[in-house]
MARZA-893789 format. One line per 2 residues: their letters; for each residue z, y, x of N, C-alpha, C, O. Coordinates in steps of 0.2 Angstrom, whole numbers. Layout:
A) Z/Y/X/Z/Y/X/Z/Y/X/Z/Y/X  ...
This chain:
MG) 41/-111/119/39/-106/113/44/-103/111/44/-97/109  49/-105/110/55/-99/107/58/-102/101/59/-107/97
DP) 62/-93/101/63/-98/94/59/-93/88/57/-87/89  58/-96/81/53/-87/76/60/-84/73/66/-85/71
KR) 53/-79/75/58/-74/71/60/-73/65/55/-74/61  69/-70/63/67/-70/55/65/-67/53/66/-62/56
RR) 61/-66/48/55/-63/43/57/-58/38/56/-61/33  59/-54/38/63/-49/34/58/-46/26/54/-50/24
KI) 59/-42/22/57/-41/21/58/-34/20/64/-32/20  52/-29/19/50/-22/22/48/-16/17/44/-11/19
YN) 49/-18/8/49/-17/7/53/-20/0/53/-26/-1  55/-14/-6/60/-16/-12/55/-18/-17/53/-13/-20
SP) 52/-24/-20/49/-22/-28/54/-18/-36/59/-19/-39  47/-15/-38/52/-16/-44/56/-20/-46/55/-26/-44
GH) 64/-15/-52/65/-20/-54/65/-23/-61/70/-25/-63  59/-21/-62/58/-24/-71/51/-23/-67/50/-18/-65
PY) 46/-30/-68/39/-32/-67/36/-27/-72/32/-23/-71  40/-29/-78/33/-27/-82/35/-20/-84/39/-20/-89
QK) 33/-14/-83/35/-5/-88/29/-3/-85/27/-3/-79  25/-2/-92/17/-1/-92/16/7/-88/14/8/-82
PR) 21/13/-93/21/19/-87/17/19/-80/12/20/-77  26/15/-78/26/14/-69/16/10/-69/11/12/-67
LE) 18/6/-71/11/1/-68/4/6/-67/1/5/-62  2/11/-74/-3/14/-74/-3/21/-70/-7/25/-70
SE) 4/21/-67/6/25/-63/2/22/-55/-3/23/-52  6/19/-54/6/14/-49/-2/16/-47/-3/21/-43
LI) -9/10/-50/-13/8/-51/-15/19/-49/-16/20/-43  -16/24/-53/-19/25/-51/-18/27/-40/-23/28/-36
VV) -12/28/-39/-9/29/-33/-14/26/-29/-18/28/-25  -14/17/-30/-15/10/-27/-23/14/-27/-25/16/-21
GR) -28/17/-34/-37/18/-31/-34/23/-28/-35/22/-22  -29/31/-28/-32/36/-26/-34/36/-18/-39/38/-16
YG) -27/31/-13/-26/31/-6/-28/21/-4/-27/17/-1  -31/22/-8/-35/17/-5/-32/11/-3/-35/8/1
LR) -27/10/-6/-23/6/-3/-24/-2/-9/-25/-3/-15  -23/-8/0/-26/-13/-2/-23/-17/-10/-26/-18/-15
NK) -14/-18/-9/-11/-21/-15/-4/-13/-16/-3/-8/-12  -1/-15/-24/2/-11/-24/12/-13/-18/17/-10/-18
KE) 10/-20/-14/13/-21/-10/16/-15/-4/22/-14/-4  12/-12/-1/7/-7/6/14/-2/-2/20/-1/-2
LW) 10/1/-8/16/6/-10/20/4/-9/23/6/-5  22/-1/-13/31/-2/-14/35/0/-3/40/3/-2
KA) 30/-3/0/31/-4/10/33/8/6/39/10/4  29/12/7/28/18/7/35/20/2/37/25/5
RT) 37/20/-4/41/21/-9/49/16/-4/55/17/-7  50/12/1/53/8/2/56/15/10/62/16/12
QL) 49/17/14/52/20/18/56/28/19/61/32/20  48/27/14/55/34/10/62/36/4/65/41/2
GN) 62/30/2/69/31/0/74/27/6/79/25/5  71/25/14/77/27/17/76/33/23/78/33/29
YR) 75/35/23/74/45/23/81/48/19/86/51/21  77/45/12/84/49/7/88/48/10/92/52/14
AQ) 89/44/8/98/39/11/99/39/16/104/38/18  96/40/19/100/45/28/103/51/25/109/51/25
AR) 98/58/22/102/61/19/107/63/15/112/66/16  105/59/8/108/58/9/118/56/11/124/59/11
AL) 116/52/13/122/51/18/123/60/24/128/63/26  122/60/24/120/66/27/124/71/24/127/75/28
LA) 123/73/17/126/77/13/136/77/12/139/82/12  138/68/12/146/68/14/148/66/20/153/62/20
ME) 145/68/26/147/70/33/153/77/33/152/82/30  155/75/35/159/83/41/153/88/42/147/86/41
EE) 155/94/44/155/98/44/148/95/54/142/93/54  152/95/60/150/94/62/147/89/66/145/90/72
ER) 149/83/63/147/78/64/136/75/61/131/71/62  138/81/56/133/84/51/127/84/54/122/80/54
EA) 127/91/57/124/94/58/119/92/63/113/93/62  121/89/68/119/85/75/113/78/70/107/77/70
RE) 118/75/66/113/69/64/108/75/59/103/73/59  109/79/56/104/80/52/94/84/55/88/84/53
KL) 100/87/61/91/88/64/88/83/69/83/84/70  94/76/72/91/72/72/87/67/68/84/63/71
LN) 85/68/59/82/66/55/76/72/50/71/70/47  79/79/52/75/83/52/68/81/57/62/79/55
DK) 71/82/65/66/84/70/61/78/69/55/78/71  64/71/65/61/66/64/55/66/61/50/63/63
LV) 55/69/55/50/69/48/47/76/49/42/75/47  47/83/52/42/86/57/37/83/62/31/84/62
RL) 39/79/64/36/76/70/32/72/68/27/71/72  32/68/62/28/61/57/24/68/51/20/66/46
GI) 25/73/52/21/79/46/24/75/44/23/70/46  30/75/38/31/73/31/33/78/29/30/79/24
IE) 40/84/30/43/89/30/37/94/36/33/92/40  40/101/32/40/109/37/47/109/44/53/109/44
EG) 43/110/47/50/114/50/55/119/47/52/122/43  64/120/48/66/123/45/69/120/37/74/122/35
TP) 65/114/31/66/110/27/74/110/27/77/109/32  78/111/22/80/108/24/85/102/19/83/101/14
SD) 92/99/23/92/88/20/90/89/13/89/84/9  90/96/11/96/93/1/85/95/1/83/96/-5
EI) 82/95/4/72/98/1/68/89/3/63/86/0  74/86/9/72/77/8/69/71/-1/66/66/-3
LG) 76/77/-2/76/71/-8/72/74/-15/72/72/-21  70/79/-13/65/79/-19/58/76/-17/54/76/-22
LE) 54/74/-11/51/72/-9/48/65/-12/51/60/-14  40/67/-11/39/60/-17/33/56/-13/29/59/-9
VE) 31/47/-14/26/46/-10/24/45/-8/22/41/-4  21/53/-11/10/55/-9/13/57/-4/13/52/-1
VI) 16/63/-1/19/62/7/17/57/12/13/57/17  23/51/8/20/46/17/11/45/15/6/47/19
LK) 10/42/9/1/39/9/-2/45/12/-8/42/14  -2/50/14/-4/57/15/-4/59/25/-7/64/28
RR) -1/55/27/2/55/31/-2/47/36/-1/46/42  -8/43/30/-6/39/36/-15/38/38/-19/42/36
LQ) -15/33/41/-22/34/47/-26/33/42/-30/38/41  -28/26/37/-33/28/29/-37/35/28/-42/36/30
TM) -30/40/26/-29/47/22/-32/47/27/-38/46/26  -30/49/33/-32/54/39/-39/54/43/-40/59/46
VL) -44/47/41/-49/47/46/-54/48/38/-58/52/40  -54/48/31/-58/51/27/-58/59/29/-62/61/33
EK) -52/63/27/-49/70/29/-53/70/35/-59/68/32  -54/71/40/-58/70/44/-63/71/45/-66/76/47
GL) -66/65/41/-73/65/39/-78/60/44/-84/60/46  -74/58/44/-77/53/49/-78/45/46/-79/40/50
AG) -78/44/37/-78/37/32/-80/43/26/-78/48/24  -86/39/25/-86/41/15/-79/40/13/-75/45/13
TV) -78/38/12/-77/35/7/-66/31/9/-64/30/15  -61/30/4/-57/28/9/-54/22/8/-48/20/8
HQ) -61/18/5/-63/12/5/-65/7/12/-63/2/14  -71/14/17/-73/13/22/-69/16/28/-71/15/34
SR) -66/19/27/-57/23/32/-55/17/33/-52/16/39  -54/11/27/-50/3/28/-52/1/32/-49/-2/36
QL) -58/1/33/-68/-5/34/-65/-3/41/-61/-5/44  -67/0/43/-68/5/50/-63/4/53/-63/-1/57
IA) -55/7/52/-52/6/58/-50/-2/59/-50/-4/65  -48/-8/51/-49/-14/50/-53/-18/58/-50/-21/63
HR) -59/-16/58/-64/-18/64/-63/-14/70/-65/-17/75  -60/-8/71/-57/-9/77/-62/-2/80/-61/0/86
HI) -67/1/74/-69/8/75/-69/13/77/-73/16/78  -60/16/76/-58/22/74/-49/20/80/-44/16/79
AI) -50/26/84/-46/24/91/-42/34/89/-44/39/86  -36/34/92/-32/42/91/-29/42/101/-24/39/104
NG) -33/47/104/-31/47/106/-34/43/116/-32/43/121  -39/40/115/-43/31/114/-43/27/112/-48/24/111
RI) -36/25/112/-33/20/109/-31/17/102/-27/17/97  -38/11/103/-36/10/96/-32/7/91/-29/2/91
IT) -33/10/87/-28/6/82/-34/4/75/-37/8/71  -31/-5/74/-30/-8/67/-30/-6/64/-34/-5/60
SP) -19/-4/60/-19/-2/55/-19/2/51/-21/7/53  -18/2/46/-23/8/42/-16/12/38/-16/18/36
SY) -13/9/39/-4/8/35/-2/12/42/4/12/41  -3/15/50/-2/20/54/1/23/52/2/20/46
IV) 7/30/51/11/34/51/4/37/56/0/34/59  4/43/56/0/48/60/3/53/62/3/58/57
PV) 8/55/69/12/60/70/7/69/69/2/69/65  10/73/70/7/78/69/3/80/76/-2/85/76
SE) 4/77/81/3/78/89/-3/74/91/-8/75/95  -1/68/84/-10/63/87/-15/67/80/-21/68/82
EN) -14/70/74/-20/71/69/-25/73/73/-31/72/70  -27/76/80/-32/82/81/-34/76/87/-37/79/91
SI) -33/71/88/-35/68/92/-40/60/90/-43/56/93  -38/61/81/-43/56/80/-51/53/80/-54/56/76
SY) -53/51/82/-60/51/82/-63/42/81/-59/37/80  -69/41/82/-71/33/85/-70/33/90/-72/37/94
AP) -67/25/90/-67/23/98/-73/23/105/-79/22/103  -73/23/109/-77/25/112/-83/20/112/-89/22/111
HS) -83/13/112/-85/5/113/-91/6/104/-97/3/102  -87/9/101/-91/9/92/-98/15/92/-100/21/94
PY) -100/9/90/-110/13/87/-110/18/84/-115/21/83  -104/21/81/-102/25/77/-101/31/81/-101/36/78
AD) -99/32/87/-98/38/90/-108/40/94/-112/45/97  -109/37/93/-117/40/95/-121/43/93/-127/41/93
EE) -121/52/91/-125/56/86/-129/53/81/-129/55/75  -133/50/85/-140/47/82/-138/42/79/-139/37/82
HP) -135/41/75/-131/37/70/-134/36/65/-139/39/66  -136/33/59/-137/33/56/-131/35/49/-132/40/46
MK) -124/31/48/-119/33/45/-118/41/46/-116/45/41  -119/43/53/-115/50/54/-119/56/52/-117/61/51
NS) -125/54/50/-133/57/48/-127/57/41/-122/60/41  -128/52/37/-127/51/31/-121/55/28/-121/58/22
LS) -115/55/32/-107/54/30/-110/65/32/-107/70/30  -113/66/35/-112/76/36/-116/79/31/-117/85/29
KQ) -120/73/27/-125/75/22/-119/75/18/-117/81/15  -115/69/16/-111/73/9/-107/80/12/-108/85/9
VG) -102/80/17/-96/86/19/-101/92/17/-100/97/14  -108/88/19/-110/98/18/-114/101/24/-118/106/21
LV) -114/100/32/-114/100/36/-120/104/36/-121/110/35  -123/99/37/-131/100/38/-134/100/29/-133/96/24
EI) -137/104/31/-144/103/24/-148/99/22/-153/97/26  -147/96/15/-153/89/15/-158/92/11/-158/95/5
PE) -163/93/15/-171/95/14/-174/88/8/-173/83/10  -178/89/2/-179/86/-4/-185/84/0/-189/87/4
KR) -183/77/-3/-188/70/-2/-191/67/-7/-188/64/-12  -197/68/-6/-200/68/-12/-199/60/-15/-195/56/-12
SK) -204/58/-20/-203/50/-19/-212/51/-19/-216/54/-21  -210/43/-12/-218/37/-12/-223/39/-19/-229/39/-20
YE) -219/40/-23/-223/37/-29/-227/46/-33/-230/48/-38  -224/49/-29/-226/57/-32/-231/60/-27/-232/60/-20
RR) -236/66/-32/-247/66/-28/-240/75/-26/-235/78/-28  -244/74/-21/-242/80/-14/-249/88/-17/-250/93/-13
């Protein structure tokens, strides 16, 4: 069986738990991105804080070592789609948490039009209906790299992969890809 792993907290919670402006702003972000709870927001904020700490540490290094490490950090953030190519490390310090939340699989599924709402996209991911390059991903918080962004689709075994599925028709109507014929009520005279 082996020794159990020591679990570590992967987020930092706010220092003061009850600050009304912070609570209200967090609630808006949680609703906009369909997060399950504020812990997911705090994880994204901590991840962004780690990138900022690395950028601050780069500013204190000598020039030779700084260039090599700055290139590594910038390449990683460009690969994840958090910053664009050629962004200086000074601008990493000014990033907002929405940059990380926009790269989550849950948000990308909604942007691709595979789901109607953020909550539905989370459900599709958790129920194994979404795949990237044919590989099923069950974590809504998966940060999608730029290279995998165009390969998000329904899983091959999923009923949603069928073109005749009723949800596909309703999604295309929502997105505006198909014209919606007006349907008469059964009580309306013809």
